[in-house]
C-alpha positions as CSV (number, residue, x, y, z in Angstrom):
1,M,-19.2,-3.9,-43.3
2,I,-21.5,-1.4,-44.4
3,G,-23.4,-1.5,-41.0
4,R,-20.2,-1.1,-39.0
5,Y,-19.1,1.9,-41.5
6,F,-22.5,3.9,-40.6
7,L,-22.1,2.8,-36.7
8,A,-18.6,4.2,-36.8
9,S,-20.0,7.4,-38.7
10,R,-22.7,7.9,-36.1
11,Q,-20.4,7.6,-33.2
12,F,-18.1,10.0,-34.6
13,E,-21.0,12.6,-35.2
14,V,-22.0,12.3,-31.6
15,M,-18.4,12.6,-30.2
16,K,-18.1,15.7,-32.3
17,R,-21.3,17.2,-31.2
18,C,-20.1,16.5,-27.4
19,T,-17.0,18.3,-28.4
20,I,-18.7,21.1,-29.6
21,F,-21.2,21.4,-26.7
22,S,-18.2,20.9,-24.1
23,Q,-16.3,24.0,-26.2
24,I,-19.5,26.1,-25.9
25,A,-20.1,25.3,-22.1
26,N,-16.5,26.2,-21.1
27,F,-16.9,29.5,-23.3
28,C,-20.1,30.3,-21.5
29,R,-18.4,29.6,-18.1
30,K,-15.4,32.0,-18.9
31,V,-17.7,35.0,-20.1
32,L,-20.2,34.6,-16.8
33,G,-17.2,34.4,-14.7
34,K,-15.6,37.3,-16.2
35,E,-18.8,39.3,-15.9
36,E,-19.2,38.4,-12.0
37,G,-15.7,39.2,-11.7
38,D,-16.3,42.7,-13.4
39,E,-19.6,43.3,-11.4
40,S,-17.9,42.5,-8.2
41,M,-15.2,44.9,-9.2
42,T,-17.2,47.7,-9.9
43,T,-19.6,47.2,-7.0
44,Q,-17.2,46.5,-4.2
45,E,-14.2,48.7,-3.3
46,P,-11.2,46.9,-1.8
47,V,-11.1,47.3,1.9
48,H,-8.0,46.9,4.0
49,T,-8.9,46.0,7.8
50,A,-6.5,46.4,10.4
51,T,-5.2,42.8,10.1
52,Q,-4.5,43.4,6.3
53,R,-1.5,45.2,4.8
54,S,-1.5,46.7,1.6
55,A,1.0,45.7,-0.4
56,G,3.0,48.3,-2.3
57,P,3.8,48.4,-6.0
58,R,5.9,45.8,-7.6
59,R,9.5,46.4,-7.8
60,T,11.8,45.2,-10.3
61,L,15.5,45.4,-9.8
62,S,18.1,45.1,-12.2
63,R,21.3,43.1,-11.9
64,D,23.3,46.1,-10.9
65,Q,20.7,46.7,-8.0
66,H,20.8,43.3,-6.2
67,P,23.4,41.0,-5.0
68,I,22.1,37.9,-6.5
69,S,25.0,35.9,-8.8
70,R,24.4,32.8,-10.5
71,K,27.5,31.6,-9.1
72,E,25.4,31.0,-5.9
73,I,22.6,28.9,-7.2
74,S,23.1,25.3,-7.9
75,E,24.0,24.1,-11.2
76,N,21.0,21.7,-11.4
77,A,18.6,24.7,-10.5
78,L,20.0,26.7,-13.4
79,K,19.5,23.8,-16.0
80,V,16.0,23.7,-14.8
81,L,15.4,27.4,-15.3
82,Y,17.1,27.5,-18.7
83,R,15.1,24.5,-19.9
84,L,11.8,26.0,-18.9
85,N,12.9,29.3,-20.7
86,K,13.9,27.4,-23.7
87,G,10.6,25.5,-23.7
88,G,8.9,29.0,-24.0
89,Y,7.9,29.1,-20.4
90,D,8.6,31.7,-17.6
91,A,10.5,30.3,-14.8
92,Y,11.9,32.2,-11.4
93,L,13.9,31.0,-8.7
94,V,11.8,31.5,-5.6
95,G,11.3,31.3,-1.9
96,G,13.9,30.3,0.6
97,G,16.9,30.2,-1.9
98,V,16.7,33.9,-3.0
99,R,15.7,35.1,0.5
100,D,18.9,33.2,2.0
101,I,21.0,34.6,-0.7
102,L,20.0,38.0,0.0
103,L,20.7,37.3,3.8
104,G,24.2,36.3,3.1
105,R,23.3,32.7,4.1
106,T,24.0,29.6,2.0
107,P,20.8,28.1,0.7
108,K,20.0,24.4,1.4
109,D,17.5,24.0,-1.5
110,F,16.2,25.8,-4.5
111,D,12.5,26.0,-5.6
112,I,11.5,27.0,-8.7
113,A,8.0,28.8,-9.9
114,T,6.8,28.7,-13.3
115,N,3.9,29.2,-15.5
116,A,4.0,25.3,-17.1
117,T,1.7,23.1,-15.7
118,P,3.0,20.0,-13.9
119,E,1.9,17.8,-17.0
120,Q,4.0,20.2,-19.3
121,I,7.0,20.2,-16.9
122,K,7.2,16.2,-17.2
123,A,7.0,16.4,-20.9
124,L,10.0,18.6,-20.7
125,F,12.2,16.7,-18.3
126,S,12.6,12.6,-18.6
127,N,13.9,12.7,-14.7
128,C,10.6,14.3,-13.5
129,R,8.2,12.7,-11.0
130,L,5.2,14.2,-9.9
131,I,3.6,14.3,-6.3
132,G,1.1,15.8,-4.0
133,R,-2.6,15.5,-4.0
134,R,-3.5,18.7,-2.2
135,F,-1.0,20.9,-4.5
136,R,0.5,19.0,-7.6
137,L,4.5,19.4,-7.6
138,A,7.1,18.5,-10.1
139,H,10.5,17.0,-8.6
140,I,13.4,16.9,-11.0
141,V,15.7,14.6,-9.6
142,F,19.4,14.8,-10.2
143,G,20.7,12.0,-8.1
144,R,20.5,13.0,-4.4
145,D,19.7,16.5,-5.6
146,V,16.0,17.3,-6.2
147,I,14.6,20.6,-7.5
148,E,11.0,21.5,-6.7
149,V,9.1,22.9,-9.5
150,A,5.6,24.5,-8.7
151,T,2.9,26.0,-11.1
152,F,1.8,29.4,-10.1
153,R,-1.0,29.4,-7.8
154,G,-4.4,31.5,-8.3
155,H,-7.3,32.3,-6.1
156,H,-10.0,29.9,-5.3
157,H,-13.0,32.4,-6.2
158,Q,-11.8,32.5,-10.0
159,V,-12.8,28.7,-10.7
160,N,-15.6,26.6,-10.1
161,N,-16.3,24.3,-7.3
162,S,-14.8,21.4,-8.5
163,R,-13.7,19.2,-5.8
164,H,-10.9,18.0,-7.8
165,V,-9.4,21.3,-8.3
166,S,-9.8,23.3,-5.0
167,A,-11.7,22.2,-1.6
168,Q,-12.0,23.5,1.8
169,S,-12.8,22.2,5.3
170,D,-15.6,23.8,7.3
171,E,-12.6,25.4,9.2
172,G,-11.3,27.3,6.3
173,M,-8.2,24.6,6.0
174,L,-7.5,24.0,2.4
175,L,-7.8,20.5,1.1
176,R,-7.0,20.8,-2.5
177,D,-5.3,23.7,-4.1
178,N,-4.5,22.9,-7.5
179,V,-5.7,26.1,-8.8
180,Y,-3.3,27.9,-11.4
181,G,-2.9,31.4,-12.2
182,T,-0.1,34.2,-13.0
183,I,2.9,35.2,-11.1
184,E,1.0,38.0,-9.5
185,E,-1.6,35.8,-7.8
186,D,1.3,33.2,-6.8
187,A,3.0,36.0,-4.9
188,E,-0.5,36.8,-3.0
189,R,-0.8,33.1,-2.3
190,R,2.9,32.7,-0.5
191,D,3.0,32.7,3.1
192,F,5.6,35.3,4.2
193,T,6.8,38.5,2.3
194,V,10.5,37.4,2.5
195,N,9.3,34.5,0.4
196,A,7.7,36.4,-2.3
197,L,11.0,37.4,-4.1
198,Y,11.4,36.1,-7.5
199,Y,14.9,35.8,-9.2
200,S,14.9,35.5,-13.4
201,A,17.9,33.6,-14.7
202,K,16.7,35.2,-18.1
203,D,17.3,38.7,-17.7
204,F,19.0,38.4,-14.1
205,T,16.1,40.6,-12.7
206,L,14.7,40.3,-9.1
207,H,10.8,40.9,-8.8
208,D,9.2,41.9,-5.2
209,F,5.6,41.8,-5.1
210,E,5.0,42.3,-1.4
211,G,7.5,44.4,0.0
212,G,9.7,41.5,1.0
213,I,13.1,43.2,0.7
214,D,12.2,46.0,2.9
215,D,11.2,43.2,5.6
216,L,14.3,41.8,5.0
217,A,16.1,44.8,6.1
218,E,14.0,45.3,9.2
219,R,14.5,41.4,9.9
220,K,10.6,41.3,10.2
221,L,8.5,38.2,9.4
222,E,5.5,39.4,7.8
223,L,2.5,37.3,6.6
224,I,0.7,38.0,3.2
225,G,-2.9,38.9,3.6
226,D,-5.2,38.3,6.7
227,P,-3.4,36.3,9.1
228,E,-6.3,34.5,10.5
229,T,-7.8,33.5,7.2
230,R,-4.1,32.6,6.1
231,Y,-3.5,30.5,9.4
232,R,-6.9,28.8,9.0
233,E,-6.0,28.0,5.4
234,D,-3.2,25.9,6.8
235,P,-2.4,26.1,10.2
236,V,1.1,24.7,9.9
237,R,1.9,28.5,9.0
238,M,2.2,29.0,12.3
239,L,4.8,26.5,12.8
240,R,6.7,27.8,9.8
241,A,6.4,31.5,11.5
242,V,8.4,30.4,14.5
243,R,10.7,28.5,12.7
244,F,11.6,31.1,10.5
245,A,11.7,33.6,12.9
246,A,14.3,31.4,15.0
247,K,16.3,30.3,12.0
248,L,16.7,33.8,10.3
249,D,17.1,35.8,13.9
250,M,13.6,37.7,12.8
251,H,10.9,38.7,14.7
252,I,7.2,38.3,14.0
253,S,5.4,41.1,13.1
254,P,2.6,42.2,15.8
255,R,0.1,41.8,13.3
256,S,1.2,38.3,12.0
257,A,1.7,37.2,15.5
258,A,-1.5,38.4,17.3
259,P,-4.0,35.2,16.1
260,I,-1.4,32.5,16.7
261,K,-2.4,31.8,20.4
262,E,-6.0,31.8,19.8
263,L,-5.8,29.5,16.7
264,A,-3.1,27.1,18.0
265,S,-5.9,24.5,18.4
266,L,-6.1,24.2,14.6
267,L,-3.0,21.9,14.6
268,Q,-5.2,19.1,16.0
269,D,-6.7,19.2,12.4
270,I,-3.2,18.5,10.7
271,P,-2.5,15.0,9.6
272,A,-0.2,13.2,12.4
273,A,2.4,12.2,9.7
274,R,2.8,15.9,8.2
275,L,3.3,16.9,11.8
276,F,6.3,14.5,12.3
277,E,8.0,16.1,9.4
278,E,7.2,19.4,10.8
279,T,9.0,18.8,14.2
280,L,12.0,17.4,12.4
281,K,12.5,20.9,10.5
282,L,11.7,22.5,13.9
283,F,14.1,20.9,16.4
284,L,16.7,19.1,13.8
285,A,17.9,22.2,11.8
286,G,20.4,23.7,14.1
287,D,17.9,26.1,16.1
288,G,16.1,23.8,18.3
289,L,16.2,25.6,21.5
290,A,15.4,29.0,20.0
291,T,12.5,27.4,18.1
292,Y,11.4,25.5,21.4
293,K,11.2,28.7,23.4
294,L,9.1,30.2,20.6
295,L,6.9,27.4,20.6
296,R,6.1,27.7,24.1
297,E,5.7,31.3,24.1
298,Y,2.8,31.2,21.4
299,G,1.3,27.9,23.0
300,L,2.1,25.8,19.9
301,F,4.4,23.4,21.8
302,Q,1.6,22.5,23.9
303,Q,-0.6,21.3,21.4
304,L,2.1,19.1,19.6
305,F,3.1,17.6,23.1
306,P,0.2,17.9,25.5
307,Q,1.6,15.2,27.9
308,V,4.8,17.2,28.2
309,A,3.2,20.6,28.8
310,T,1.2,19.5,32.1
311,L,4.8,19.1,33.6
312,F,5.7,22.8,32.7
313,T,6.3,25.3,35.6
314,P,5.4,29.0,35.4
315,H,9.2,29.9,35.5
316,G,10.4,27.2,33.4
317,N,13.1,26.2,35.7
318,S,12.0,22.8,36.6
319,P,14.9,19.9,36.5
320,F,12.7,18.4,33.5
321,E,12.6,21.6,31.8
322,Q,16.2,22.2,32.1
323,F,17.0,18.7,30.7
324,I,14.9,19.4,27.5
325,E,16.9,22.7,27.1
326,H,20.1,20.8,27.6
327,A,19.2,18.2,25.0
328,L,18.1,20.7,22.5
329,T,21.5,22.9,23.1
330,D,23.6,19.4,22.6
331,T,21.4,18.7,19.3
332,D,22.2,22.3,17.9
333,T,25.8,22.1,18.7
334,R,26.0,18.6,16.6
335,V,23.9,19.8,13.7
336,R,26.5,22.8,13.4
337,E,29.5,20.6,13.7
338,E,27.8,18.3,11.1
339,K,27.5,15.3,13.2
340,R,24.8,12.9,13.0
341,V,21.5,13.6,14.8
342,T,18.4,11.2,15.2
343,P,14.6,11.8,16.0
344,A,14.9,8.7,18.4
345,F,17.1,10.7,20.8
346,L,15.3,13.8,20.5
347,Y,11.9,12.2,21.2
348,A,13.4,10.3,24.2
349,A,14.4,13.6,25.5
350,L,11.3,15.3,25.1
351,L,9.1,12.4,26.5
352,W,11.3,11.5,29.2
353,G,9.5,13.7,32.1
354,S,6.1,12.4,31.2
355,V,7.4,8.5,31.2
356,E,8.9,9.0,34.7
357,A,5.9,10.9,36.0
358,R,3.2,8.3,34.7
359,A,5.4,5.3,36.2
360,R,5.3,7.1,39.6
361,V,1.6,7.3,39.4
362,L,1.1,3.7,38.3
363,E,3.4,2.1,41.3
364,N,1.3,4.4,43.5
365,E,-1.9,3.5,42.3
366,S,-1.8,0.0,41.3
367,G,1.2,-1.3,43.5
368,L,3.3,-2.5,40.7
369,P,7.1,-2.8,41.1
370,W,8.8,0.0,39.4
371,H,10.3,-1.9,36.4
372,D,6.8,-2.9,35.6
373,A,5.0,0.5,36.1
374,F,7.8,1.9,33.9
375,M,7.6,-0.4,31.2
376,L,3.7,0.2,31.3
377,A,4.3,4.2,31.4
378,I,6.4,3.8,28.1
379,N,3.7,2.1,26.4
380,E,1.0,4.5,27.4
381,V,3.1,7.9,26.8
382,L,4.3,6.6,23.3
383,D,0.8,5.5,22.2
384,A,-0.7,8.8,23.4
385,Q,2.1,10.8,21.6
386,V,1.9,9.0,17.9
387,R,-1.7,10.0,17.9
388,I,-0.8,13.4,17.5
389,I,2.5,13.2,15.8
390,A,3.0,10.0,13.6
391,V,6.7,9.0,14.8
392,P,7.6,5.8,12.8
393,R,8.0,2.6,14.3
394,R,11.8,2.4,13.6
395,F,12.2,5.6,15.8
396,T,10.0,4.6,18.6
397,T,11.5,1.2,19.1
398,D,15.0,3.2,19.5
399,V,13.1,5.4,22.1
400,R,12.0,2.4,24.0
401,D,15.6,1.0,23.9
402,I,17.1,4.2,25.1
403,W,14.7,4.2,28.2
404,A,15.1,0.6,29.1
405,L,18.7,0.9,29.1
406,Q,18.5,3.4,31.7
407,Q,17.3,0.6,34.0
408,R,19.9,-1.9,32.9
409,L,22.7,0.8,33.3
410,T,22.0,0.6,37.1
411,R,23.3,-3.2,37.1
412,R,26.9,-3.3,37.5
413,Q,27.7,-6.9,38.7
414,G,28.6,-10.0,36.6
415,R,28.3,-9.5,32.9
416,H,25.7,-7.0,32.9
417,P,28.0,-4.1,32.0
418,E,29.4,-6.0,29.2
419,R,26.0,-7.0,27.9
420,A,24.6,-3.5,27.9
421,M,27.8,-2.3,25.9
422,E,26.9,-4.6,23.4
423,H,23.3,-3.5,22.8
424,P,23.0,-1.5,19.5
425,K,21.8,1.6,21.4
426,F,24.0,1.6,24.1
427,R,26.2,4.9,22.9
428,A,22.7,6.8,22.9
429,A,21.8,5.4,26.1
430,F,25.2,6.3,27.7
431,D,24.8,9.8,26.4
432,F,21.3,10.0,27.8
433,L,22.5,9.0,31.2
434,L,25.1,11.7,30.9
435,L,22.6,14.1,29.9
436,R,20.2,13.3,32.8
437,N,23.2,13.7,35.4
438,R,23.4,17.7,34.5
439,V,19.8,18.0,36.2
440,E,19.0,15.0,38.1
441,R,20.4,14.2,41.5
442,G,21.8,11.2,42.8
443,L,23.2,9.9,39.5
444,G,26.8,11.4,39.8
445,E,28.3,8.2,41.0
446,L,26.7,5.9,38.3
447,A,27.4,8.6,35.6
448,G,31.0,8.8,36.4
449,W,31.6,5.1,36.9
450,W,30.2,4.4,33.6
451,E,32.4,7.1,31.8
452,R,35.5,5.4,33.4
453,Y,34.5,2.0,32.5
454,V,33.6,2.8,28.7
455,E,36.9,4.6,28.7
456,S,39.2,1.8,30.2
457,N,40.7,-1.1,29.1
458,P,39.1,-4.4,29.1
459,D,41.7,-5.6,32.0
460,V,40.8,-2.8,34.2
461,R,36.9,-3.2,34.0
462,P,36.8,-6.3,36.7
463,Q,38.5,-3.9,39.4
464,L,36.1,-1.2,38.5
465,Q,33.1,-3.8,39.1
466,R,34.9,-4.7,42.5
467,E,35.1,-1.2,43.6
468,A,31.2,-0.8,42.6
469,T,30.2,-3.8,44.6
470,R,32.4,-2.7,47.6
471,G,30.7,0.3,47.4
472,G,27.2,-1.0,48.3
473,D,26.2,-1.3,44.6
474,R,23.0,-3.4,44.3
475,P,21.2,-4.2,41.0
476,Q,18.1,-1.7,41.2
477,A,15.8,-2.1,38.1
478,D,12.7,-1.3,40.5
479,K,13.6,2.4,41.1
480,P,15.4,5.3,39.4
481,Q,18.4,6.3,40.8
482,G,17.2,9.7,42.0
483,E,14.5,7.8,44.0
484,G,17.1,5.5,45.6
485,E,18.4,8.6,47.4
486,K,15.7,8.5,49.7
487,R,16.5,5.2,51.4
488,S,19.3,4.8,53.9
489,S,22.4,2.9,53.4
490,N,21.3,0.9,56.5
491,S,18.3,-0.1,55.0
492,R,19.9,-0.6,51.9
493,N,22.5,-3.2,53.0
494,R,20.4,-5.0,55.5
495,R,20.4,-8.5,55.4
496,R,17.1,-10.5,55.1
497,P,16.8,-13.0,58.2
498,R,16.7,-16.7,57.7
499,R,13.7,-18.5,57.5
500,R,13.5,-21.2,60.2
501,K,12.0,-24.6,59.1
502,P,8.6,-25.6,60.6
503,K,8.9,-28.1,63.4
504,A,7.5,-31.5,62.8
505,A,4.0,-32.4,64.1
506,E,4.0,-34.5,66.8
């Protein structure tokens, strides 16, 4: 017992000494870091280059100077703000929620910034879960409503080089960003000035650190800091610039737009799974057509869909390009009408031209039947695309079904139409056929027949099939309808000569 007591005492003394030494080391690091910071401030003056815009002084607007009301903020977001304030922390509504209210729009989500660390946030909320490796975030869950809470971010040069805190790639892209700071530093770390607006539910004040209120009035999207540096830190900011410009009907400032074309290739370093999430925001938010045109203008679409970009024409008026624009227009309409949209139909439309073009190459080079060349092209195009954008298998399976049904819809004899209608993706494939009919030649009769067949009673459908048969319809699974136009009706209906039996050997 005595030996155990002395052993425990010895271990306690060692631990106590280690704790003292750790505290002294941390104190020295702080002092040295502060001295280095003071020295750099005394020896170097801030320089604003042509690509950097100096931010004006901080503006604080009282309740009677801005239009934001708590009635426009979700009840759950207010609960989070109040509890953080009650716990002794500063908390602000920030980002798109504040921006959209100032623009007279209805916010879709509400984000909160605070000086509480993720662990402190989790201690306050039992319905909190921490996510993220690159930057730790707290999600406060109220059923289907999720309020995202982030700790104020700081600058990287104020911390040590621990890979667990901050890390950058050779190209300047941030790999880890768990650096905490003040609200002023957090405002400098945000992407655009219109997103660096902070609303306090404690005293109802609005804080503008980077001139975002003036930029909102000018409908201008301005990047905070040096654009090239900020794009290299996170190349997805280029996609966000285009998305916000299309969504908010704003223009990207010349200073912020200048490096985008040159740095567009940095998107190749972004994880494919993240790019998939970004494409959903780009094309399925109700402004897909405007976003698509801006992506092409800045050379970003070519990085996301290189196979599609090879089919582009100088004037953008080819049938395939018109097909994409029709598809995005219809998608935008469905989103505004609050109808269901699916990524599978979007990707089927975007990649359709690439599949047809590749199938023709395979048919000509290998001599394969059209059906085999078409199915092989589907595999090649999708395999190449998912290496860039990680489209989940549940969506690529639907894409394959929509494309394969385009061949099946040309068969109108027997039970083929009934079996096609029983397919789970028939409605999507039928809409896809009608969409193709707007720009492709030779599909008018087929599309019109299917419209009548779908809308007719089951008793009338056999008559429609007989009419299609009398019209010379034949199963054409080996050629797209547009290619069949090249054949004359005589060659299509020509009867195969009867084979003669060989004469018996004498």
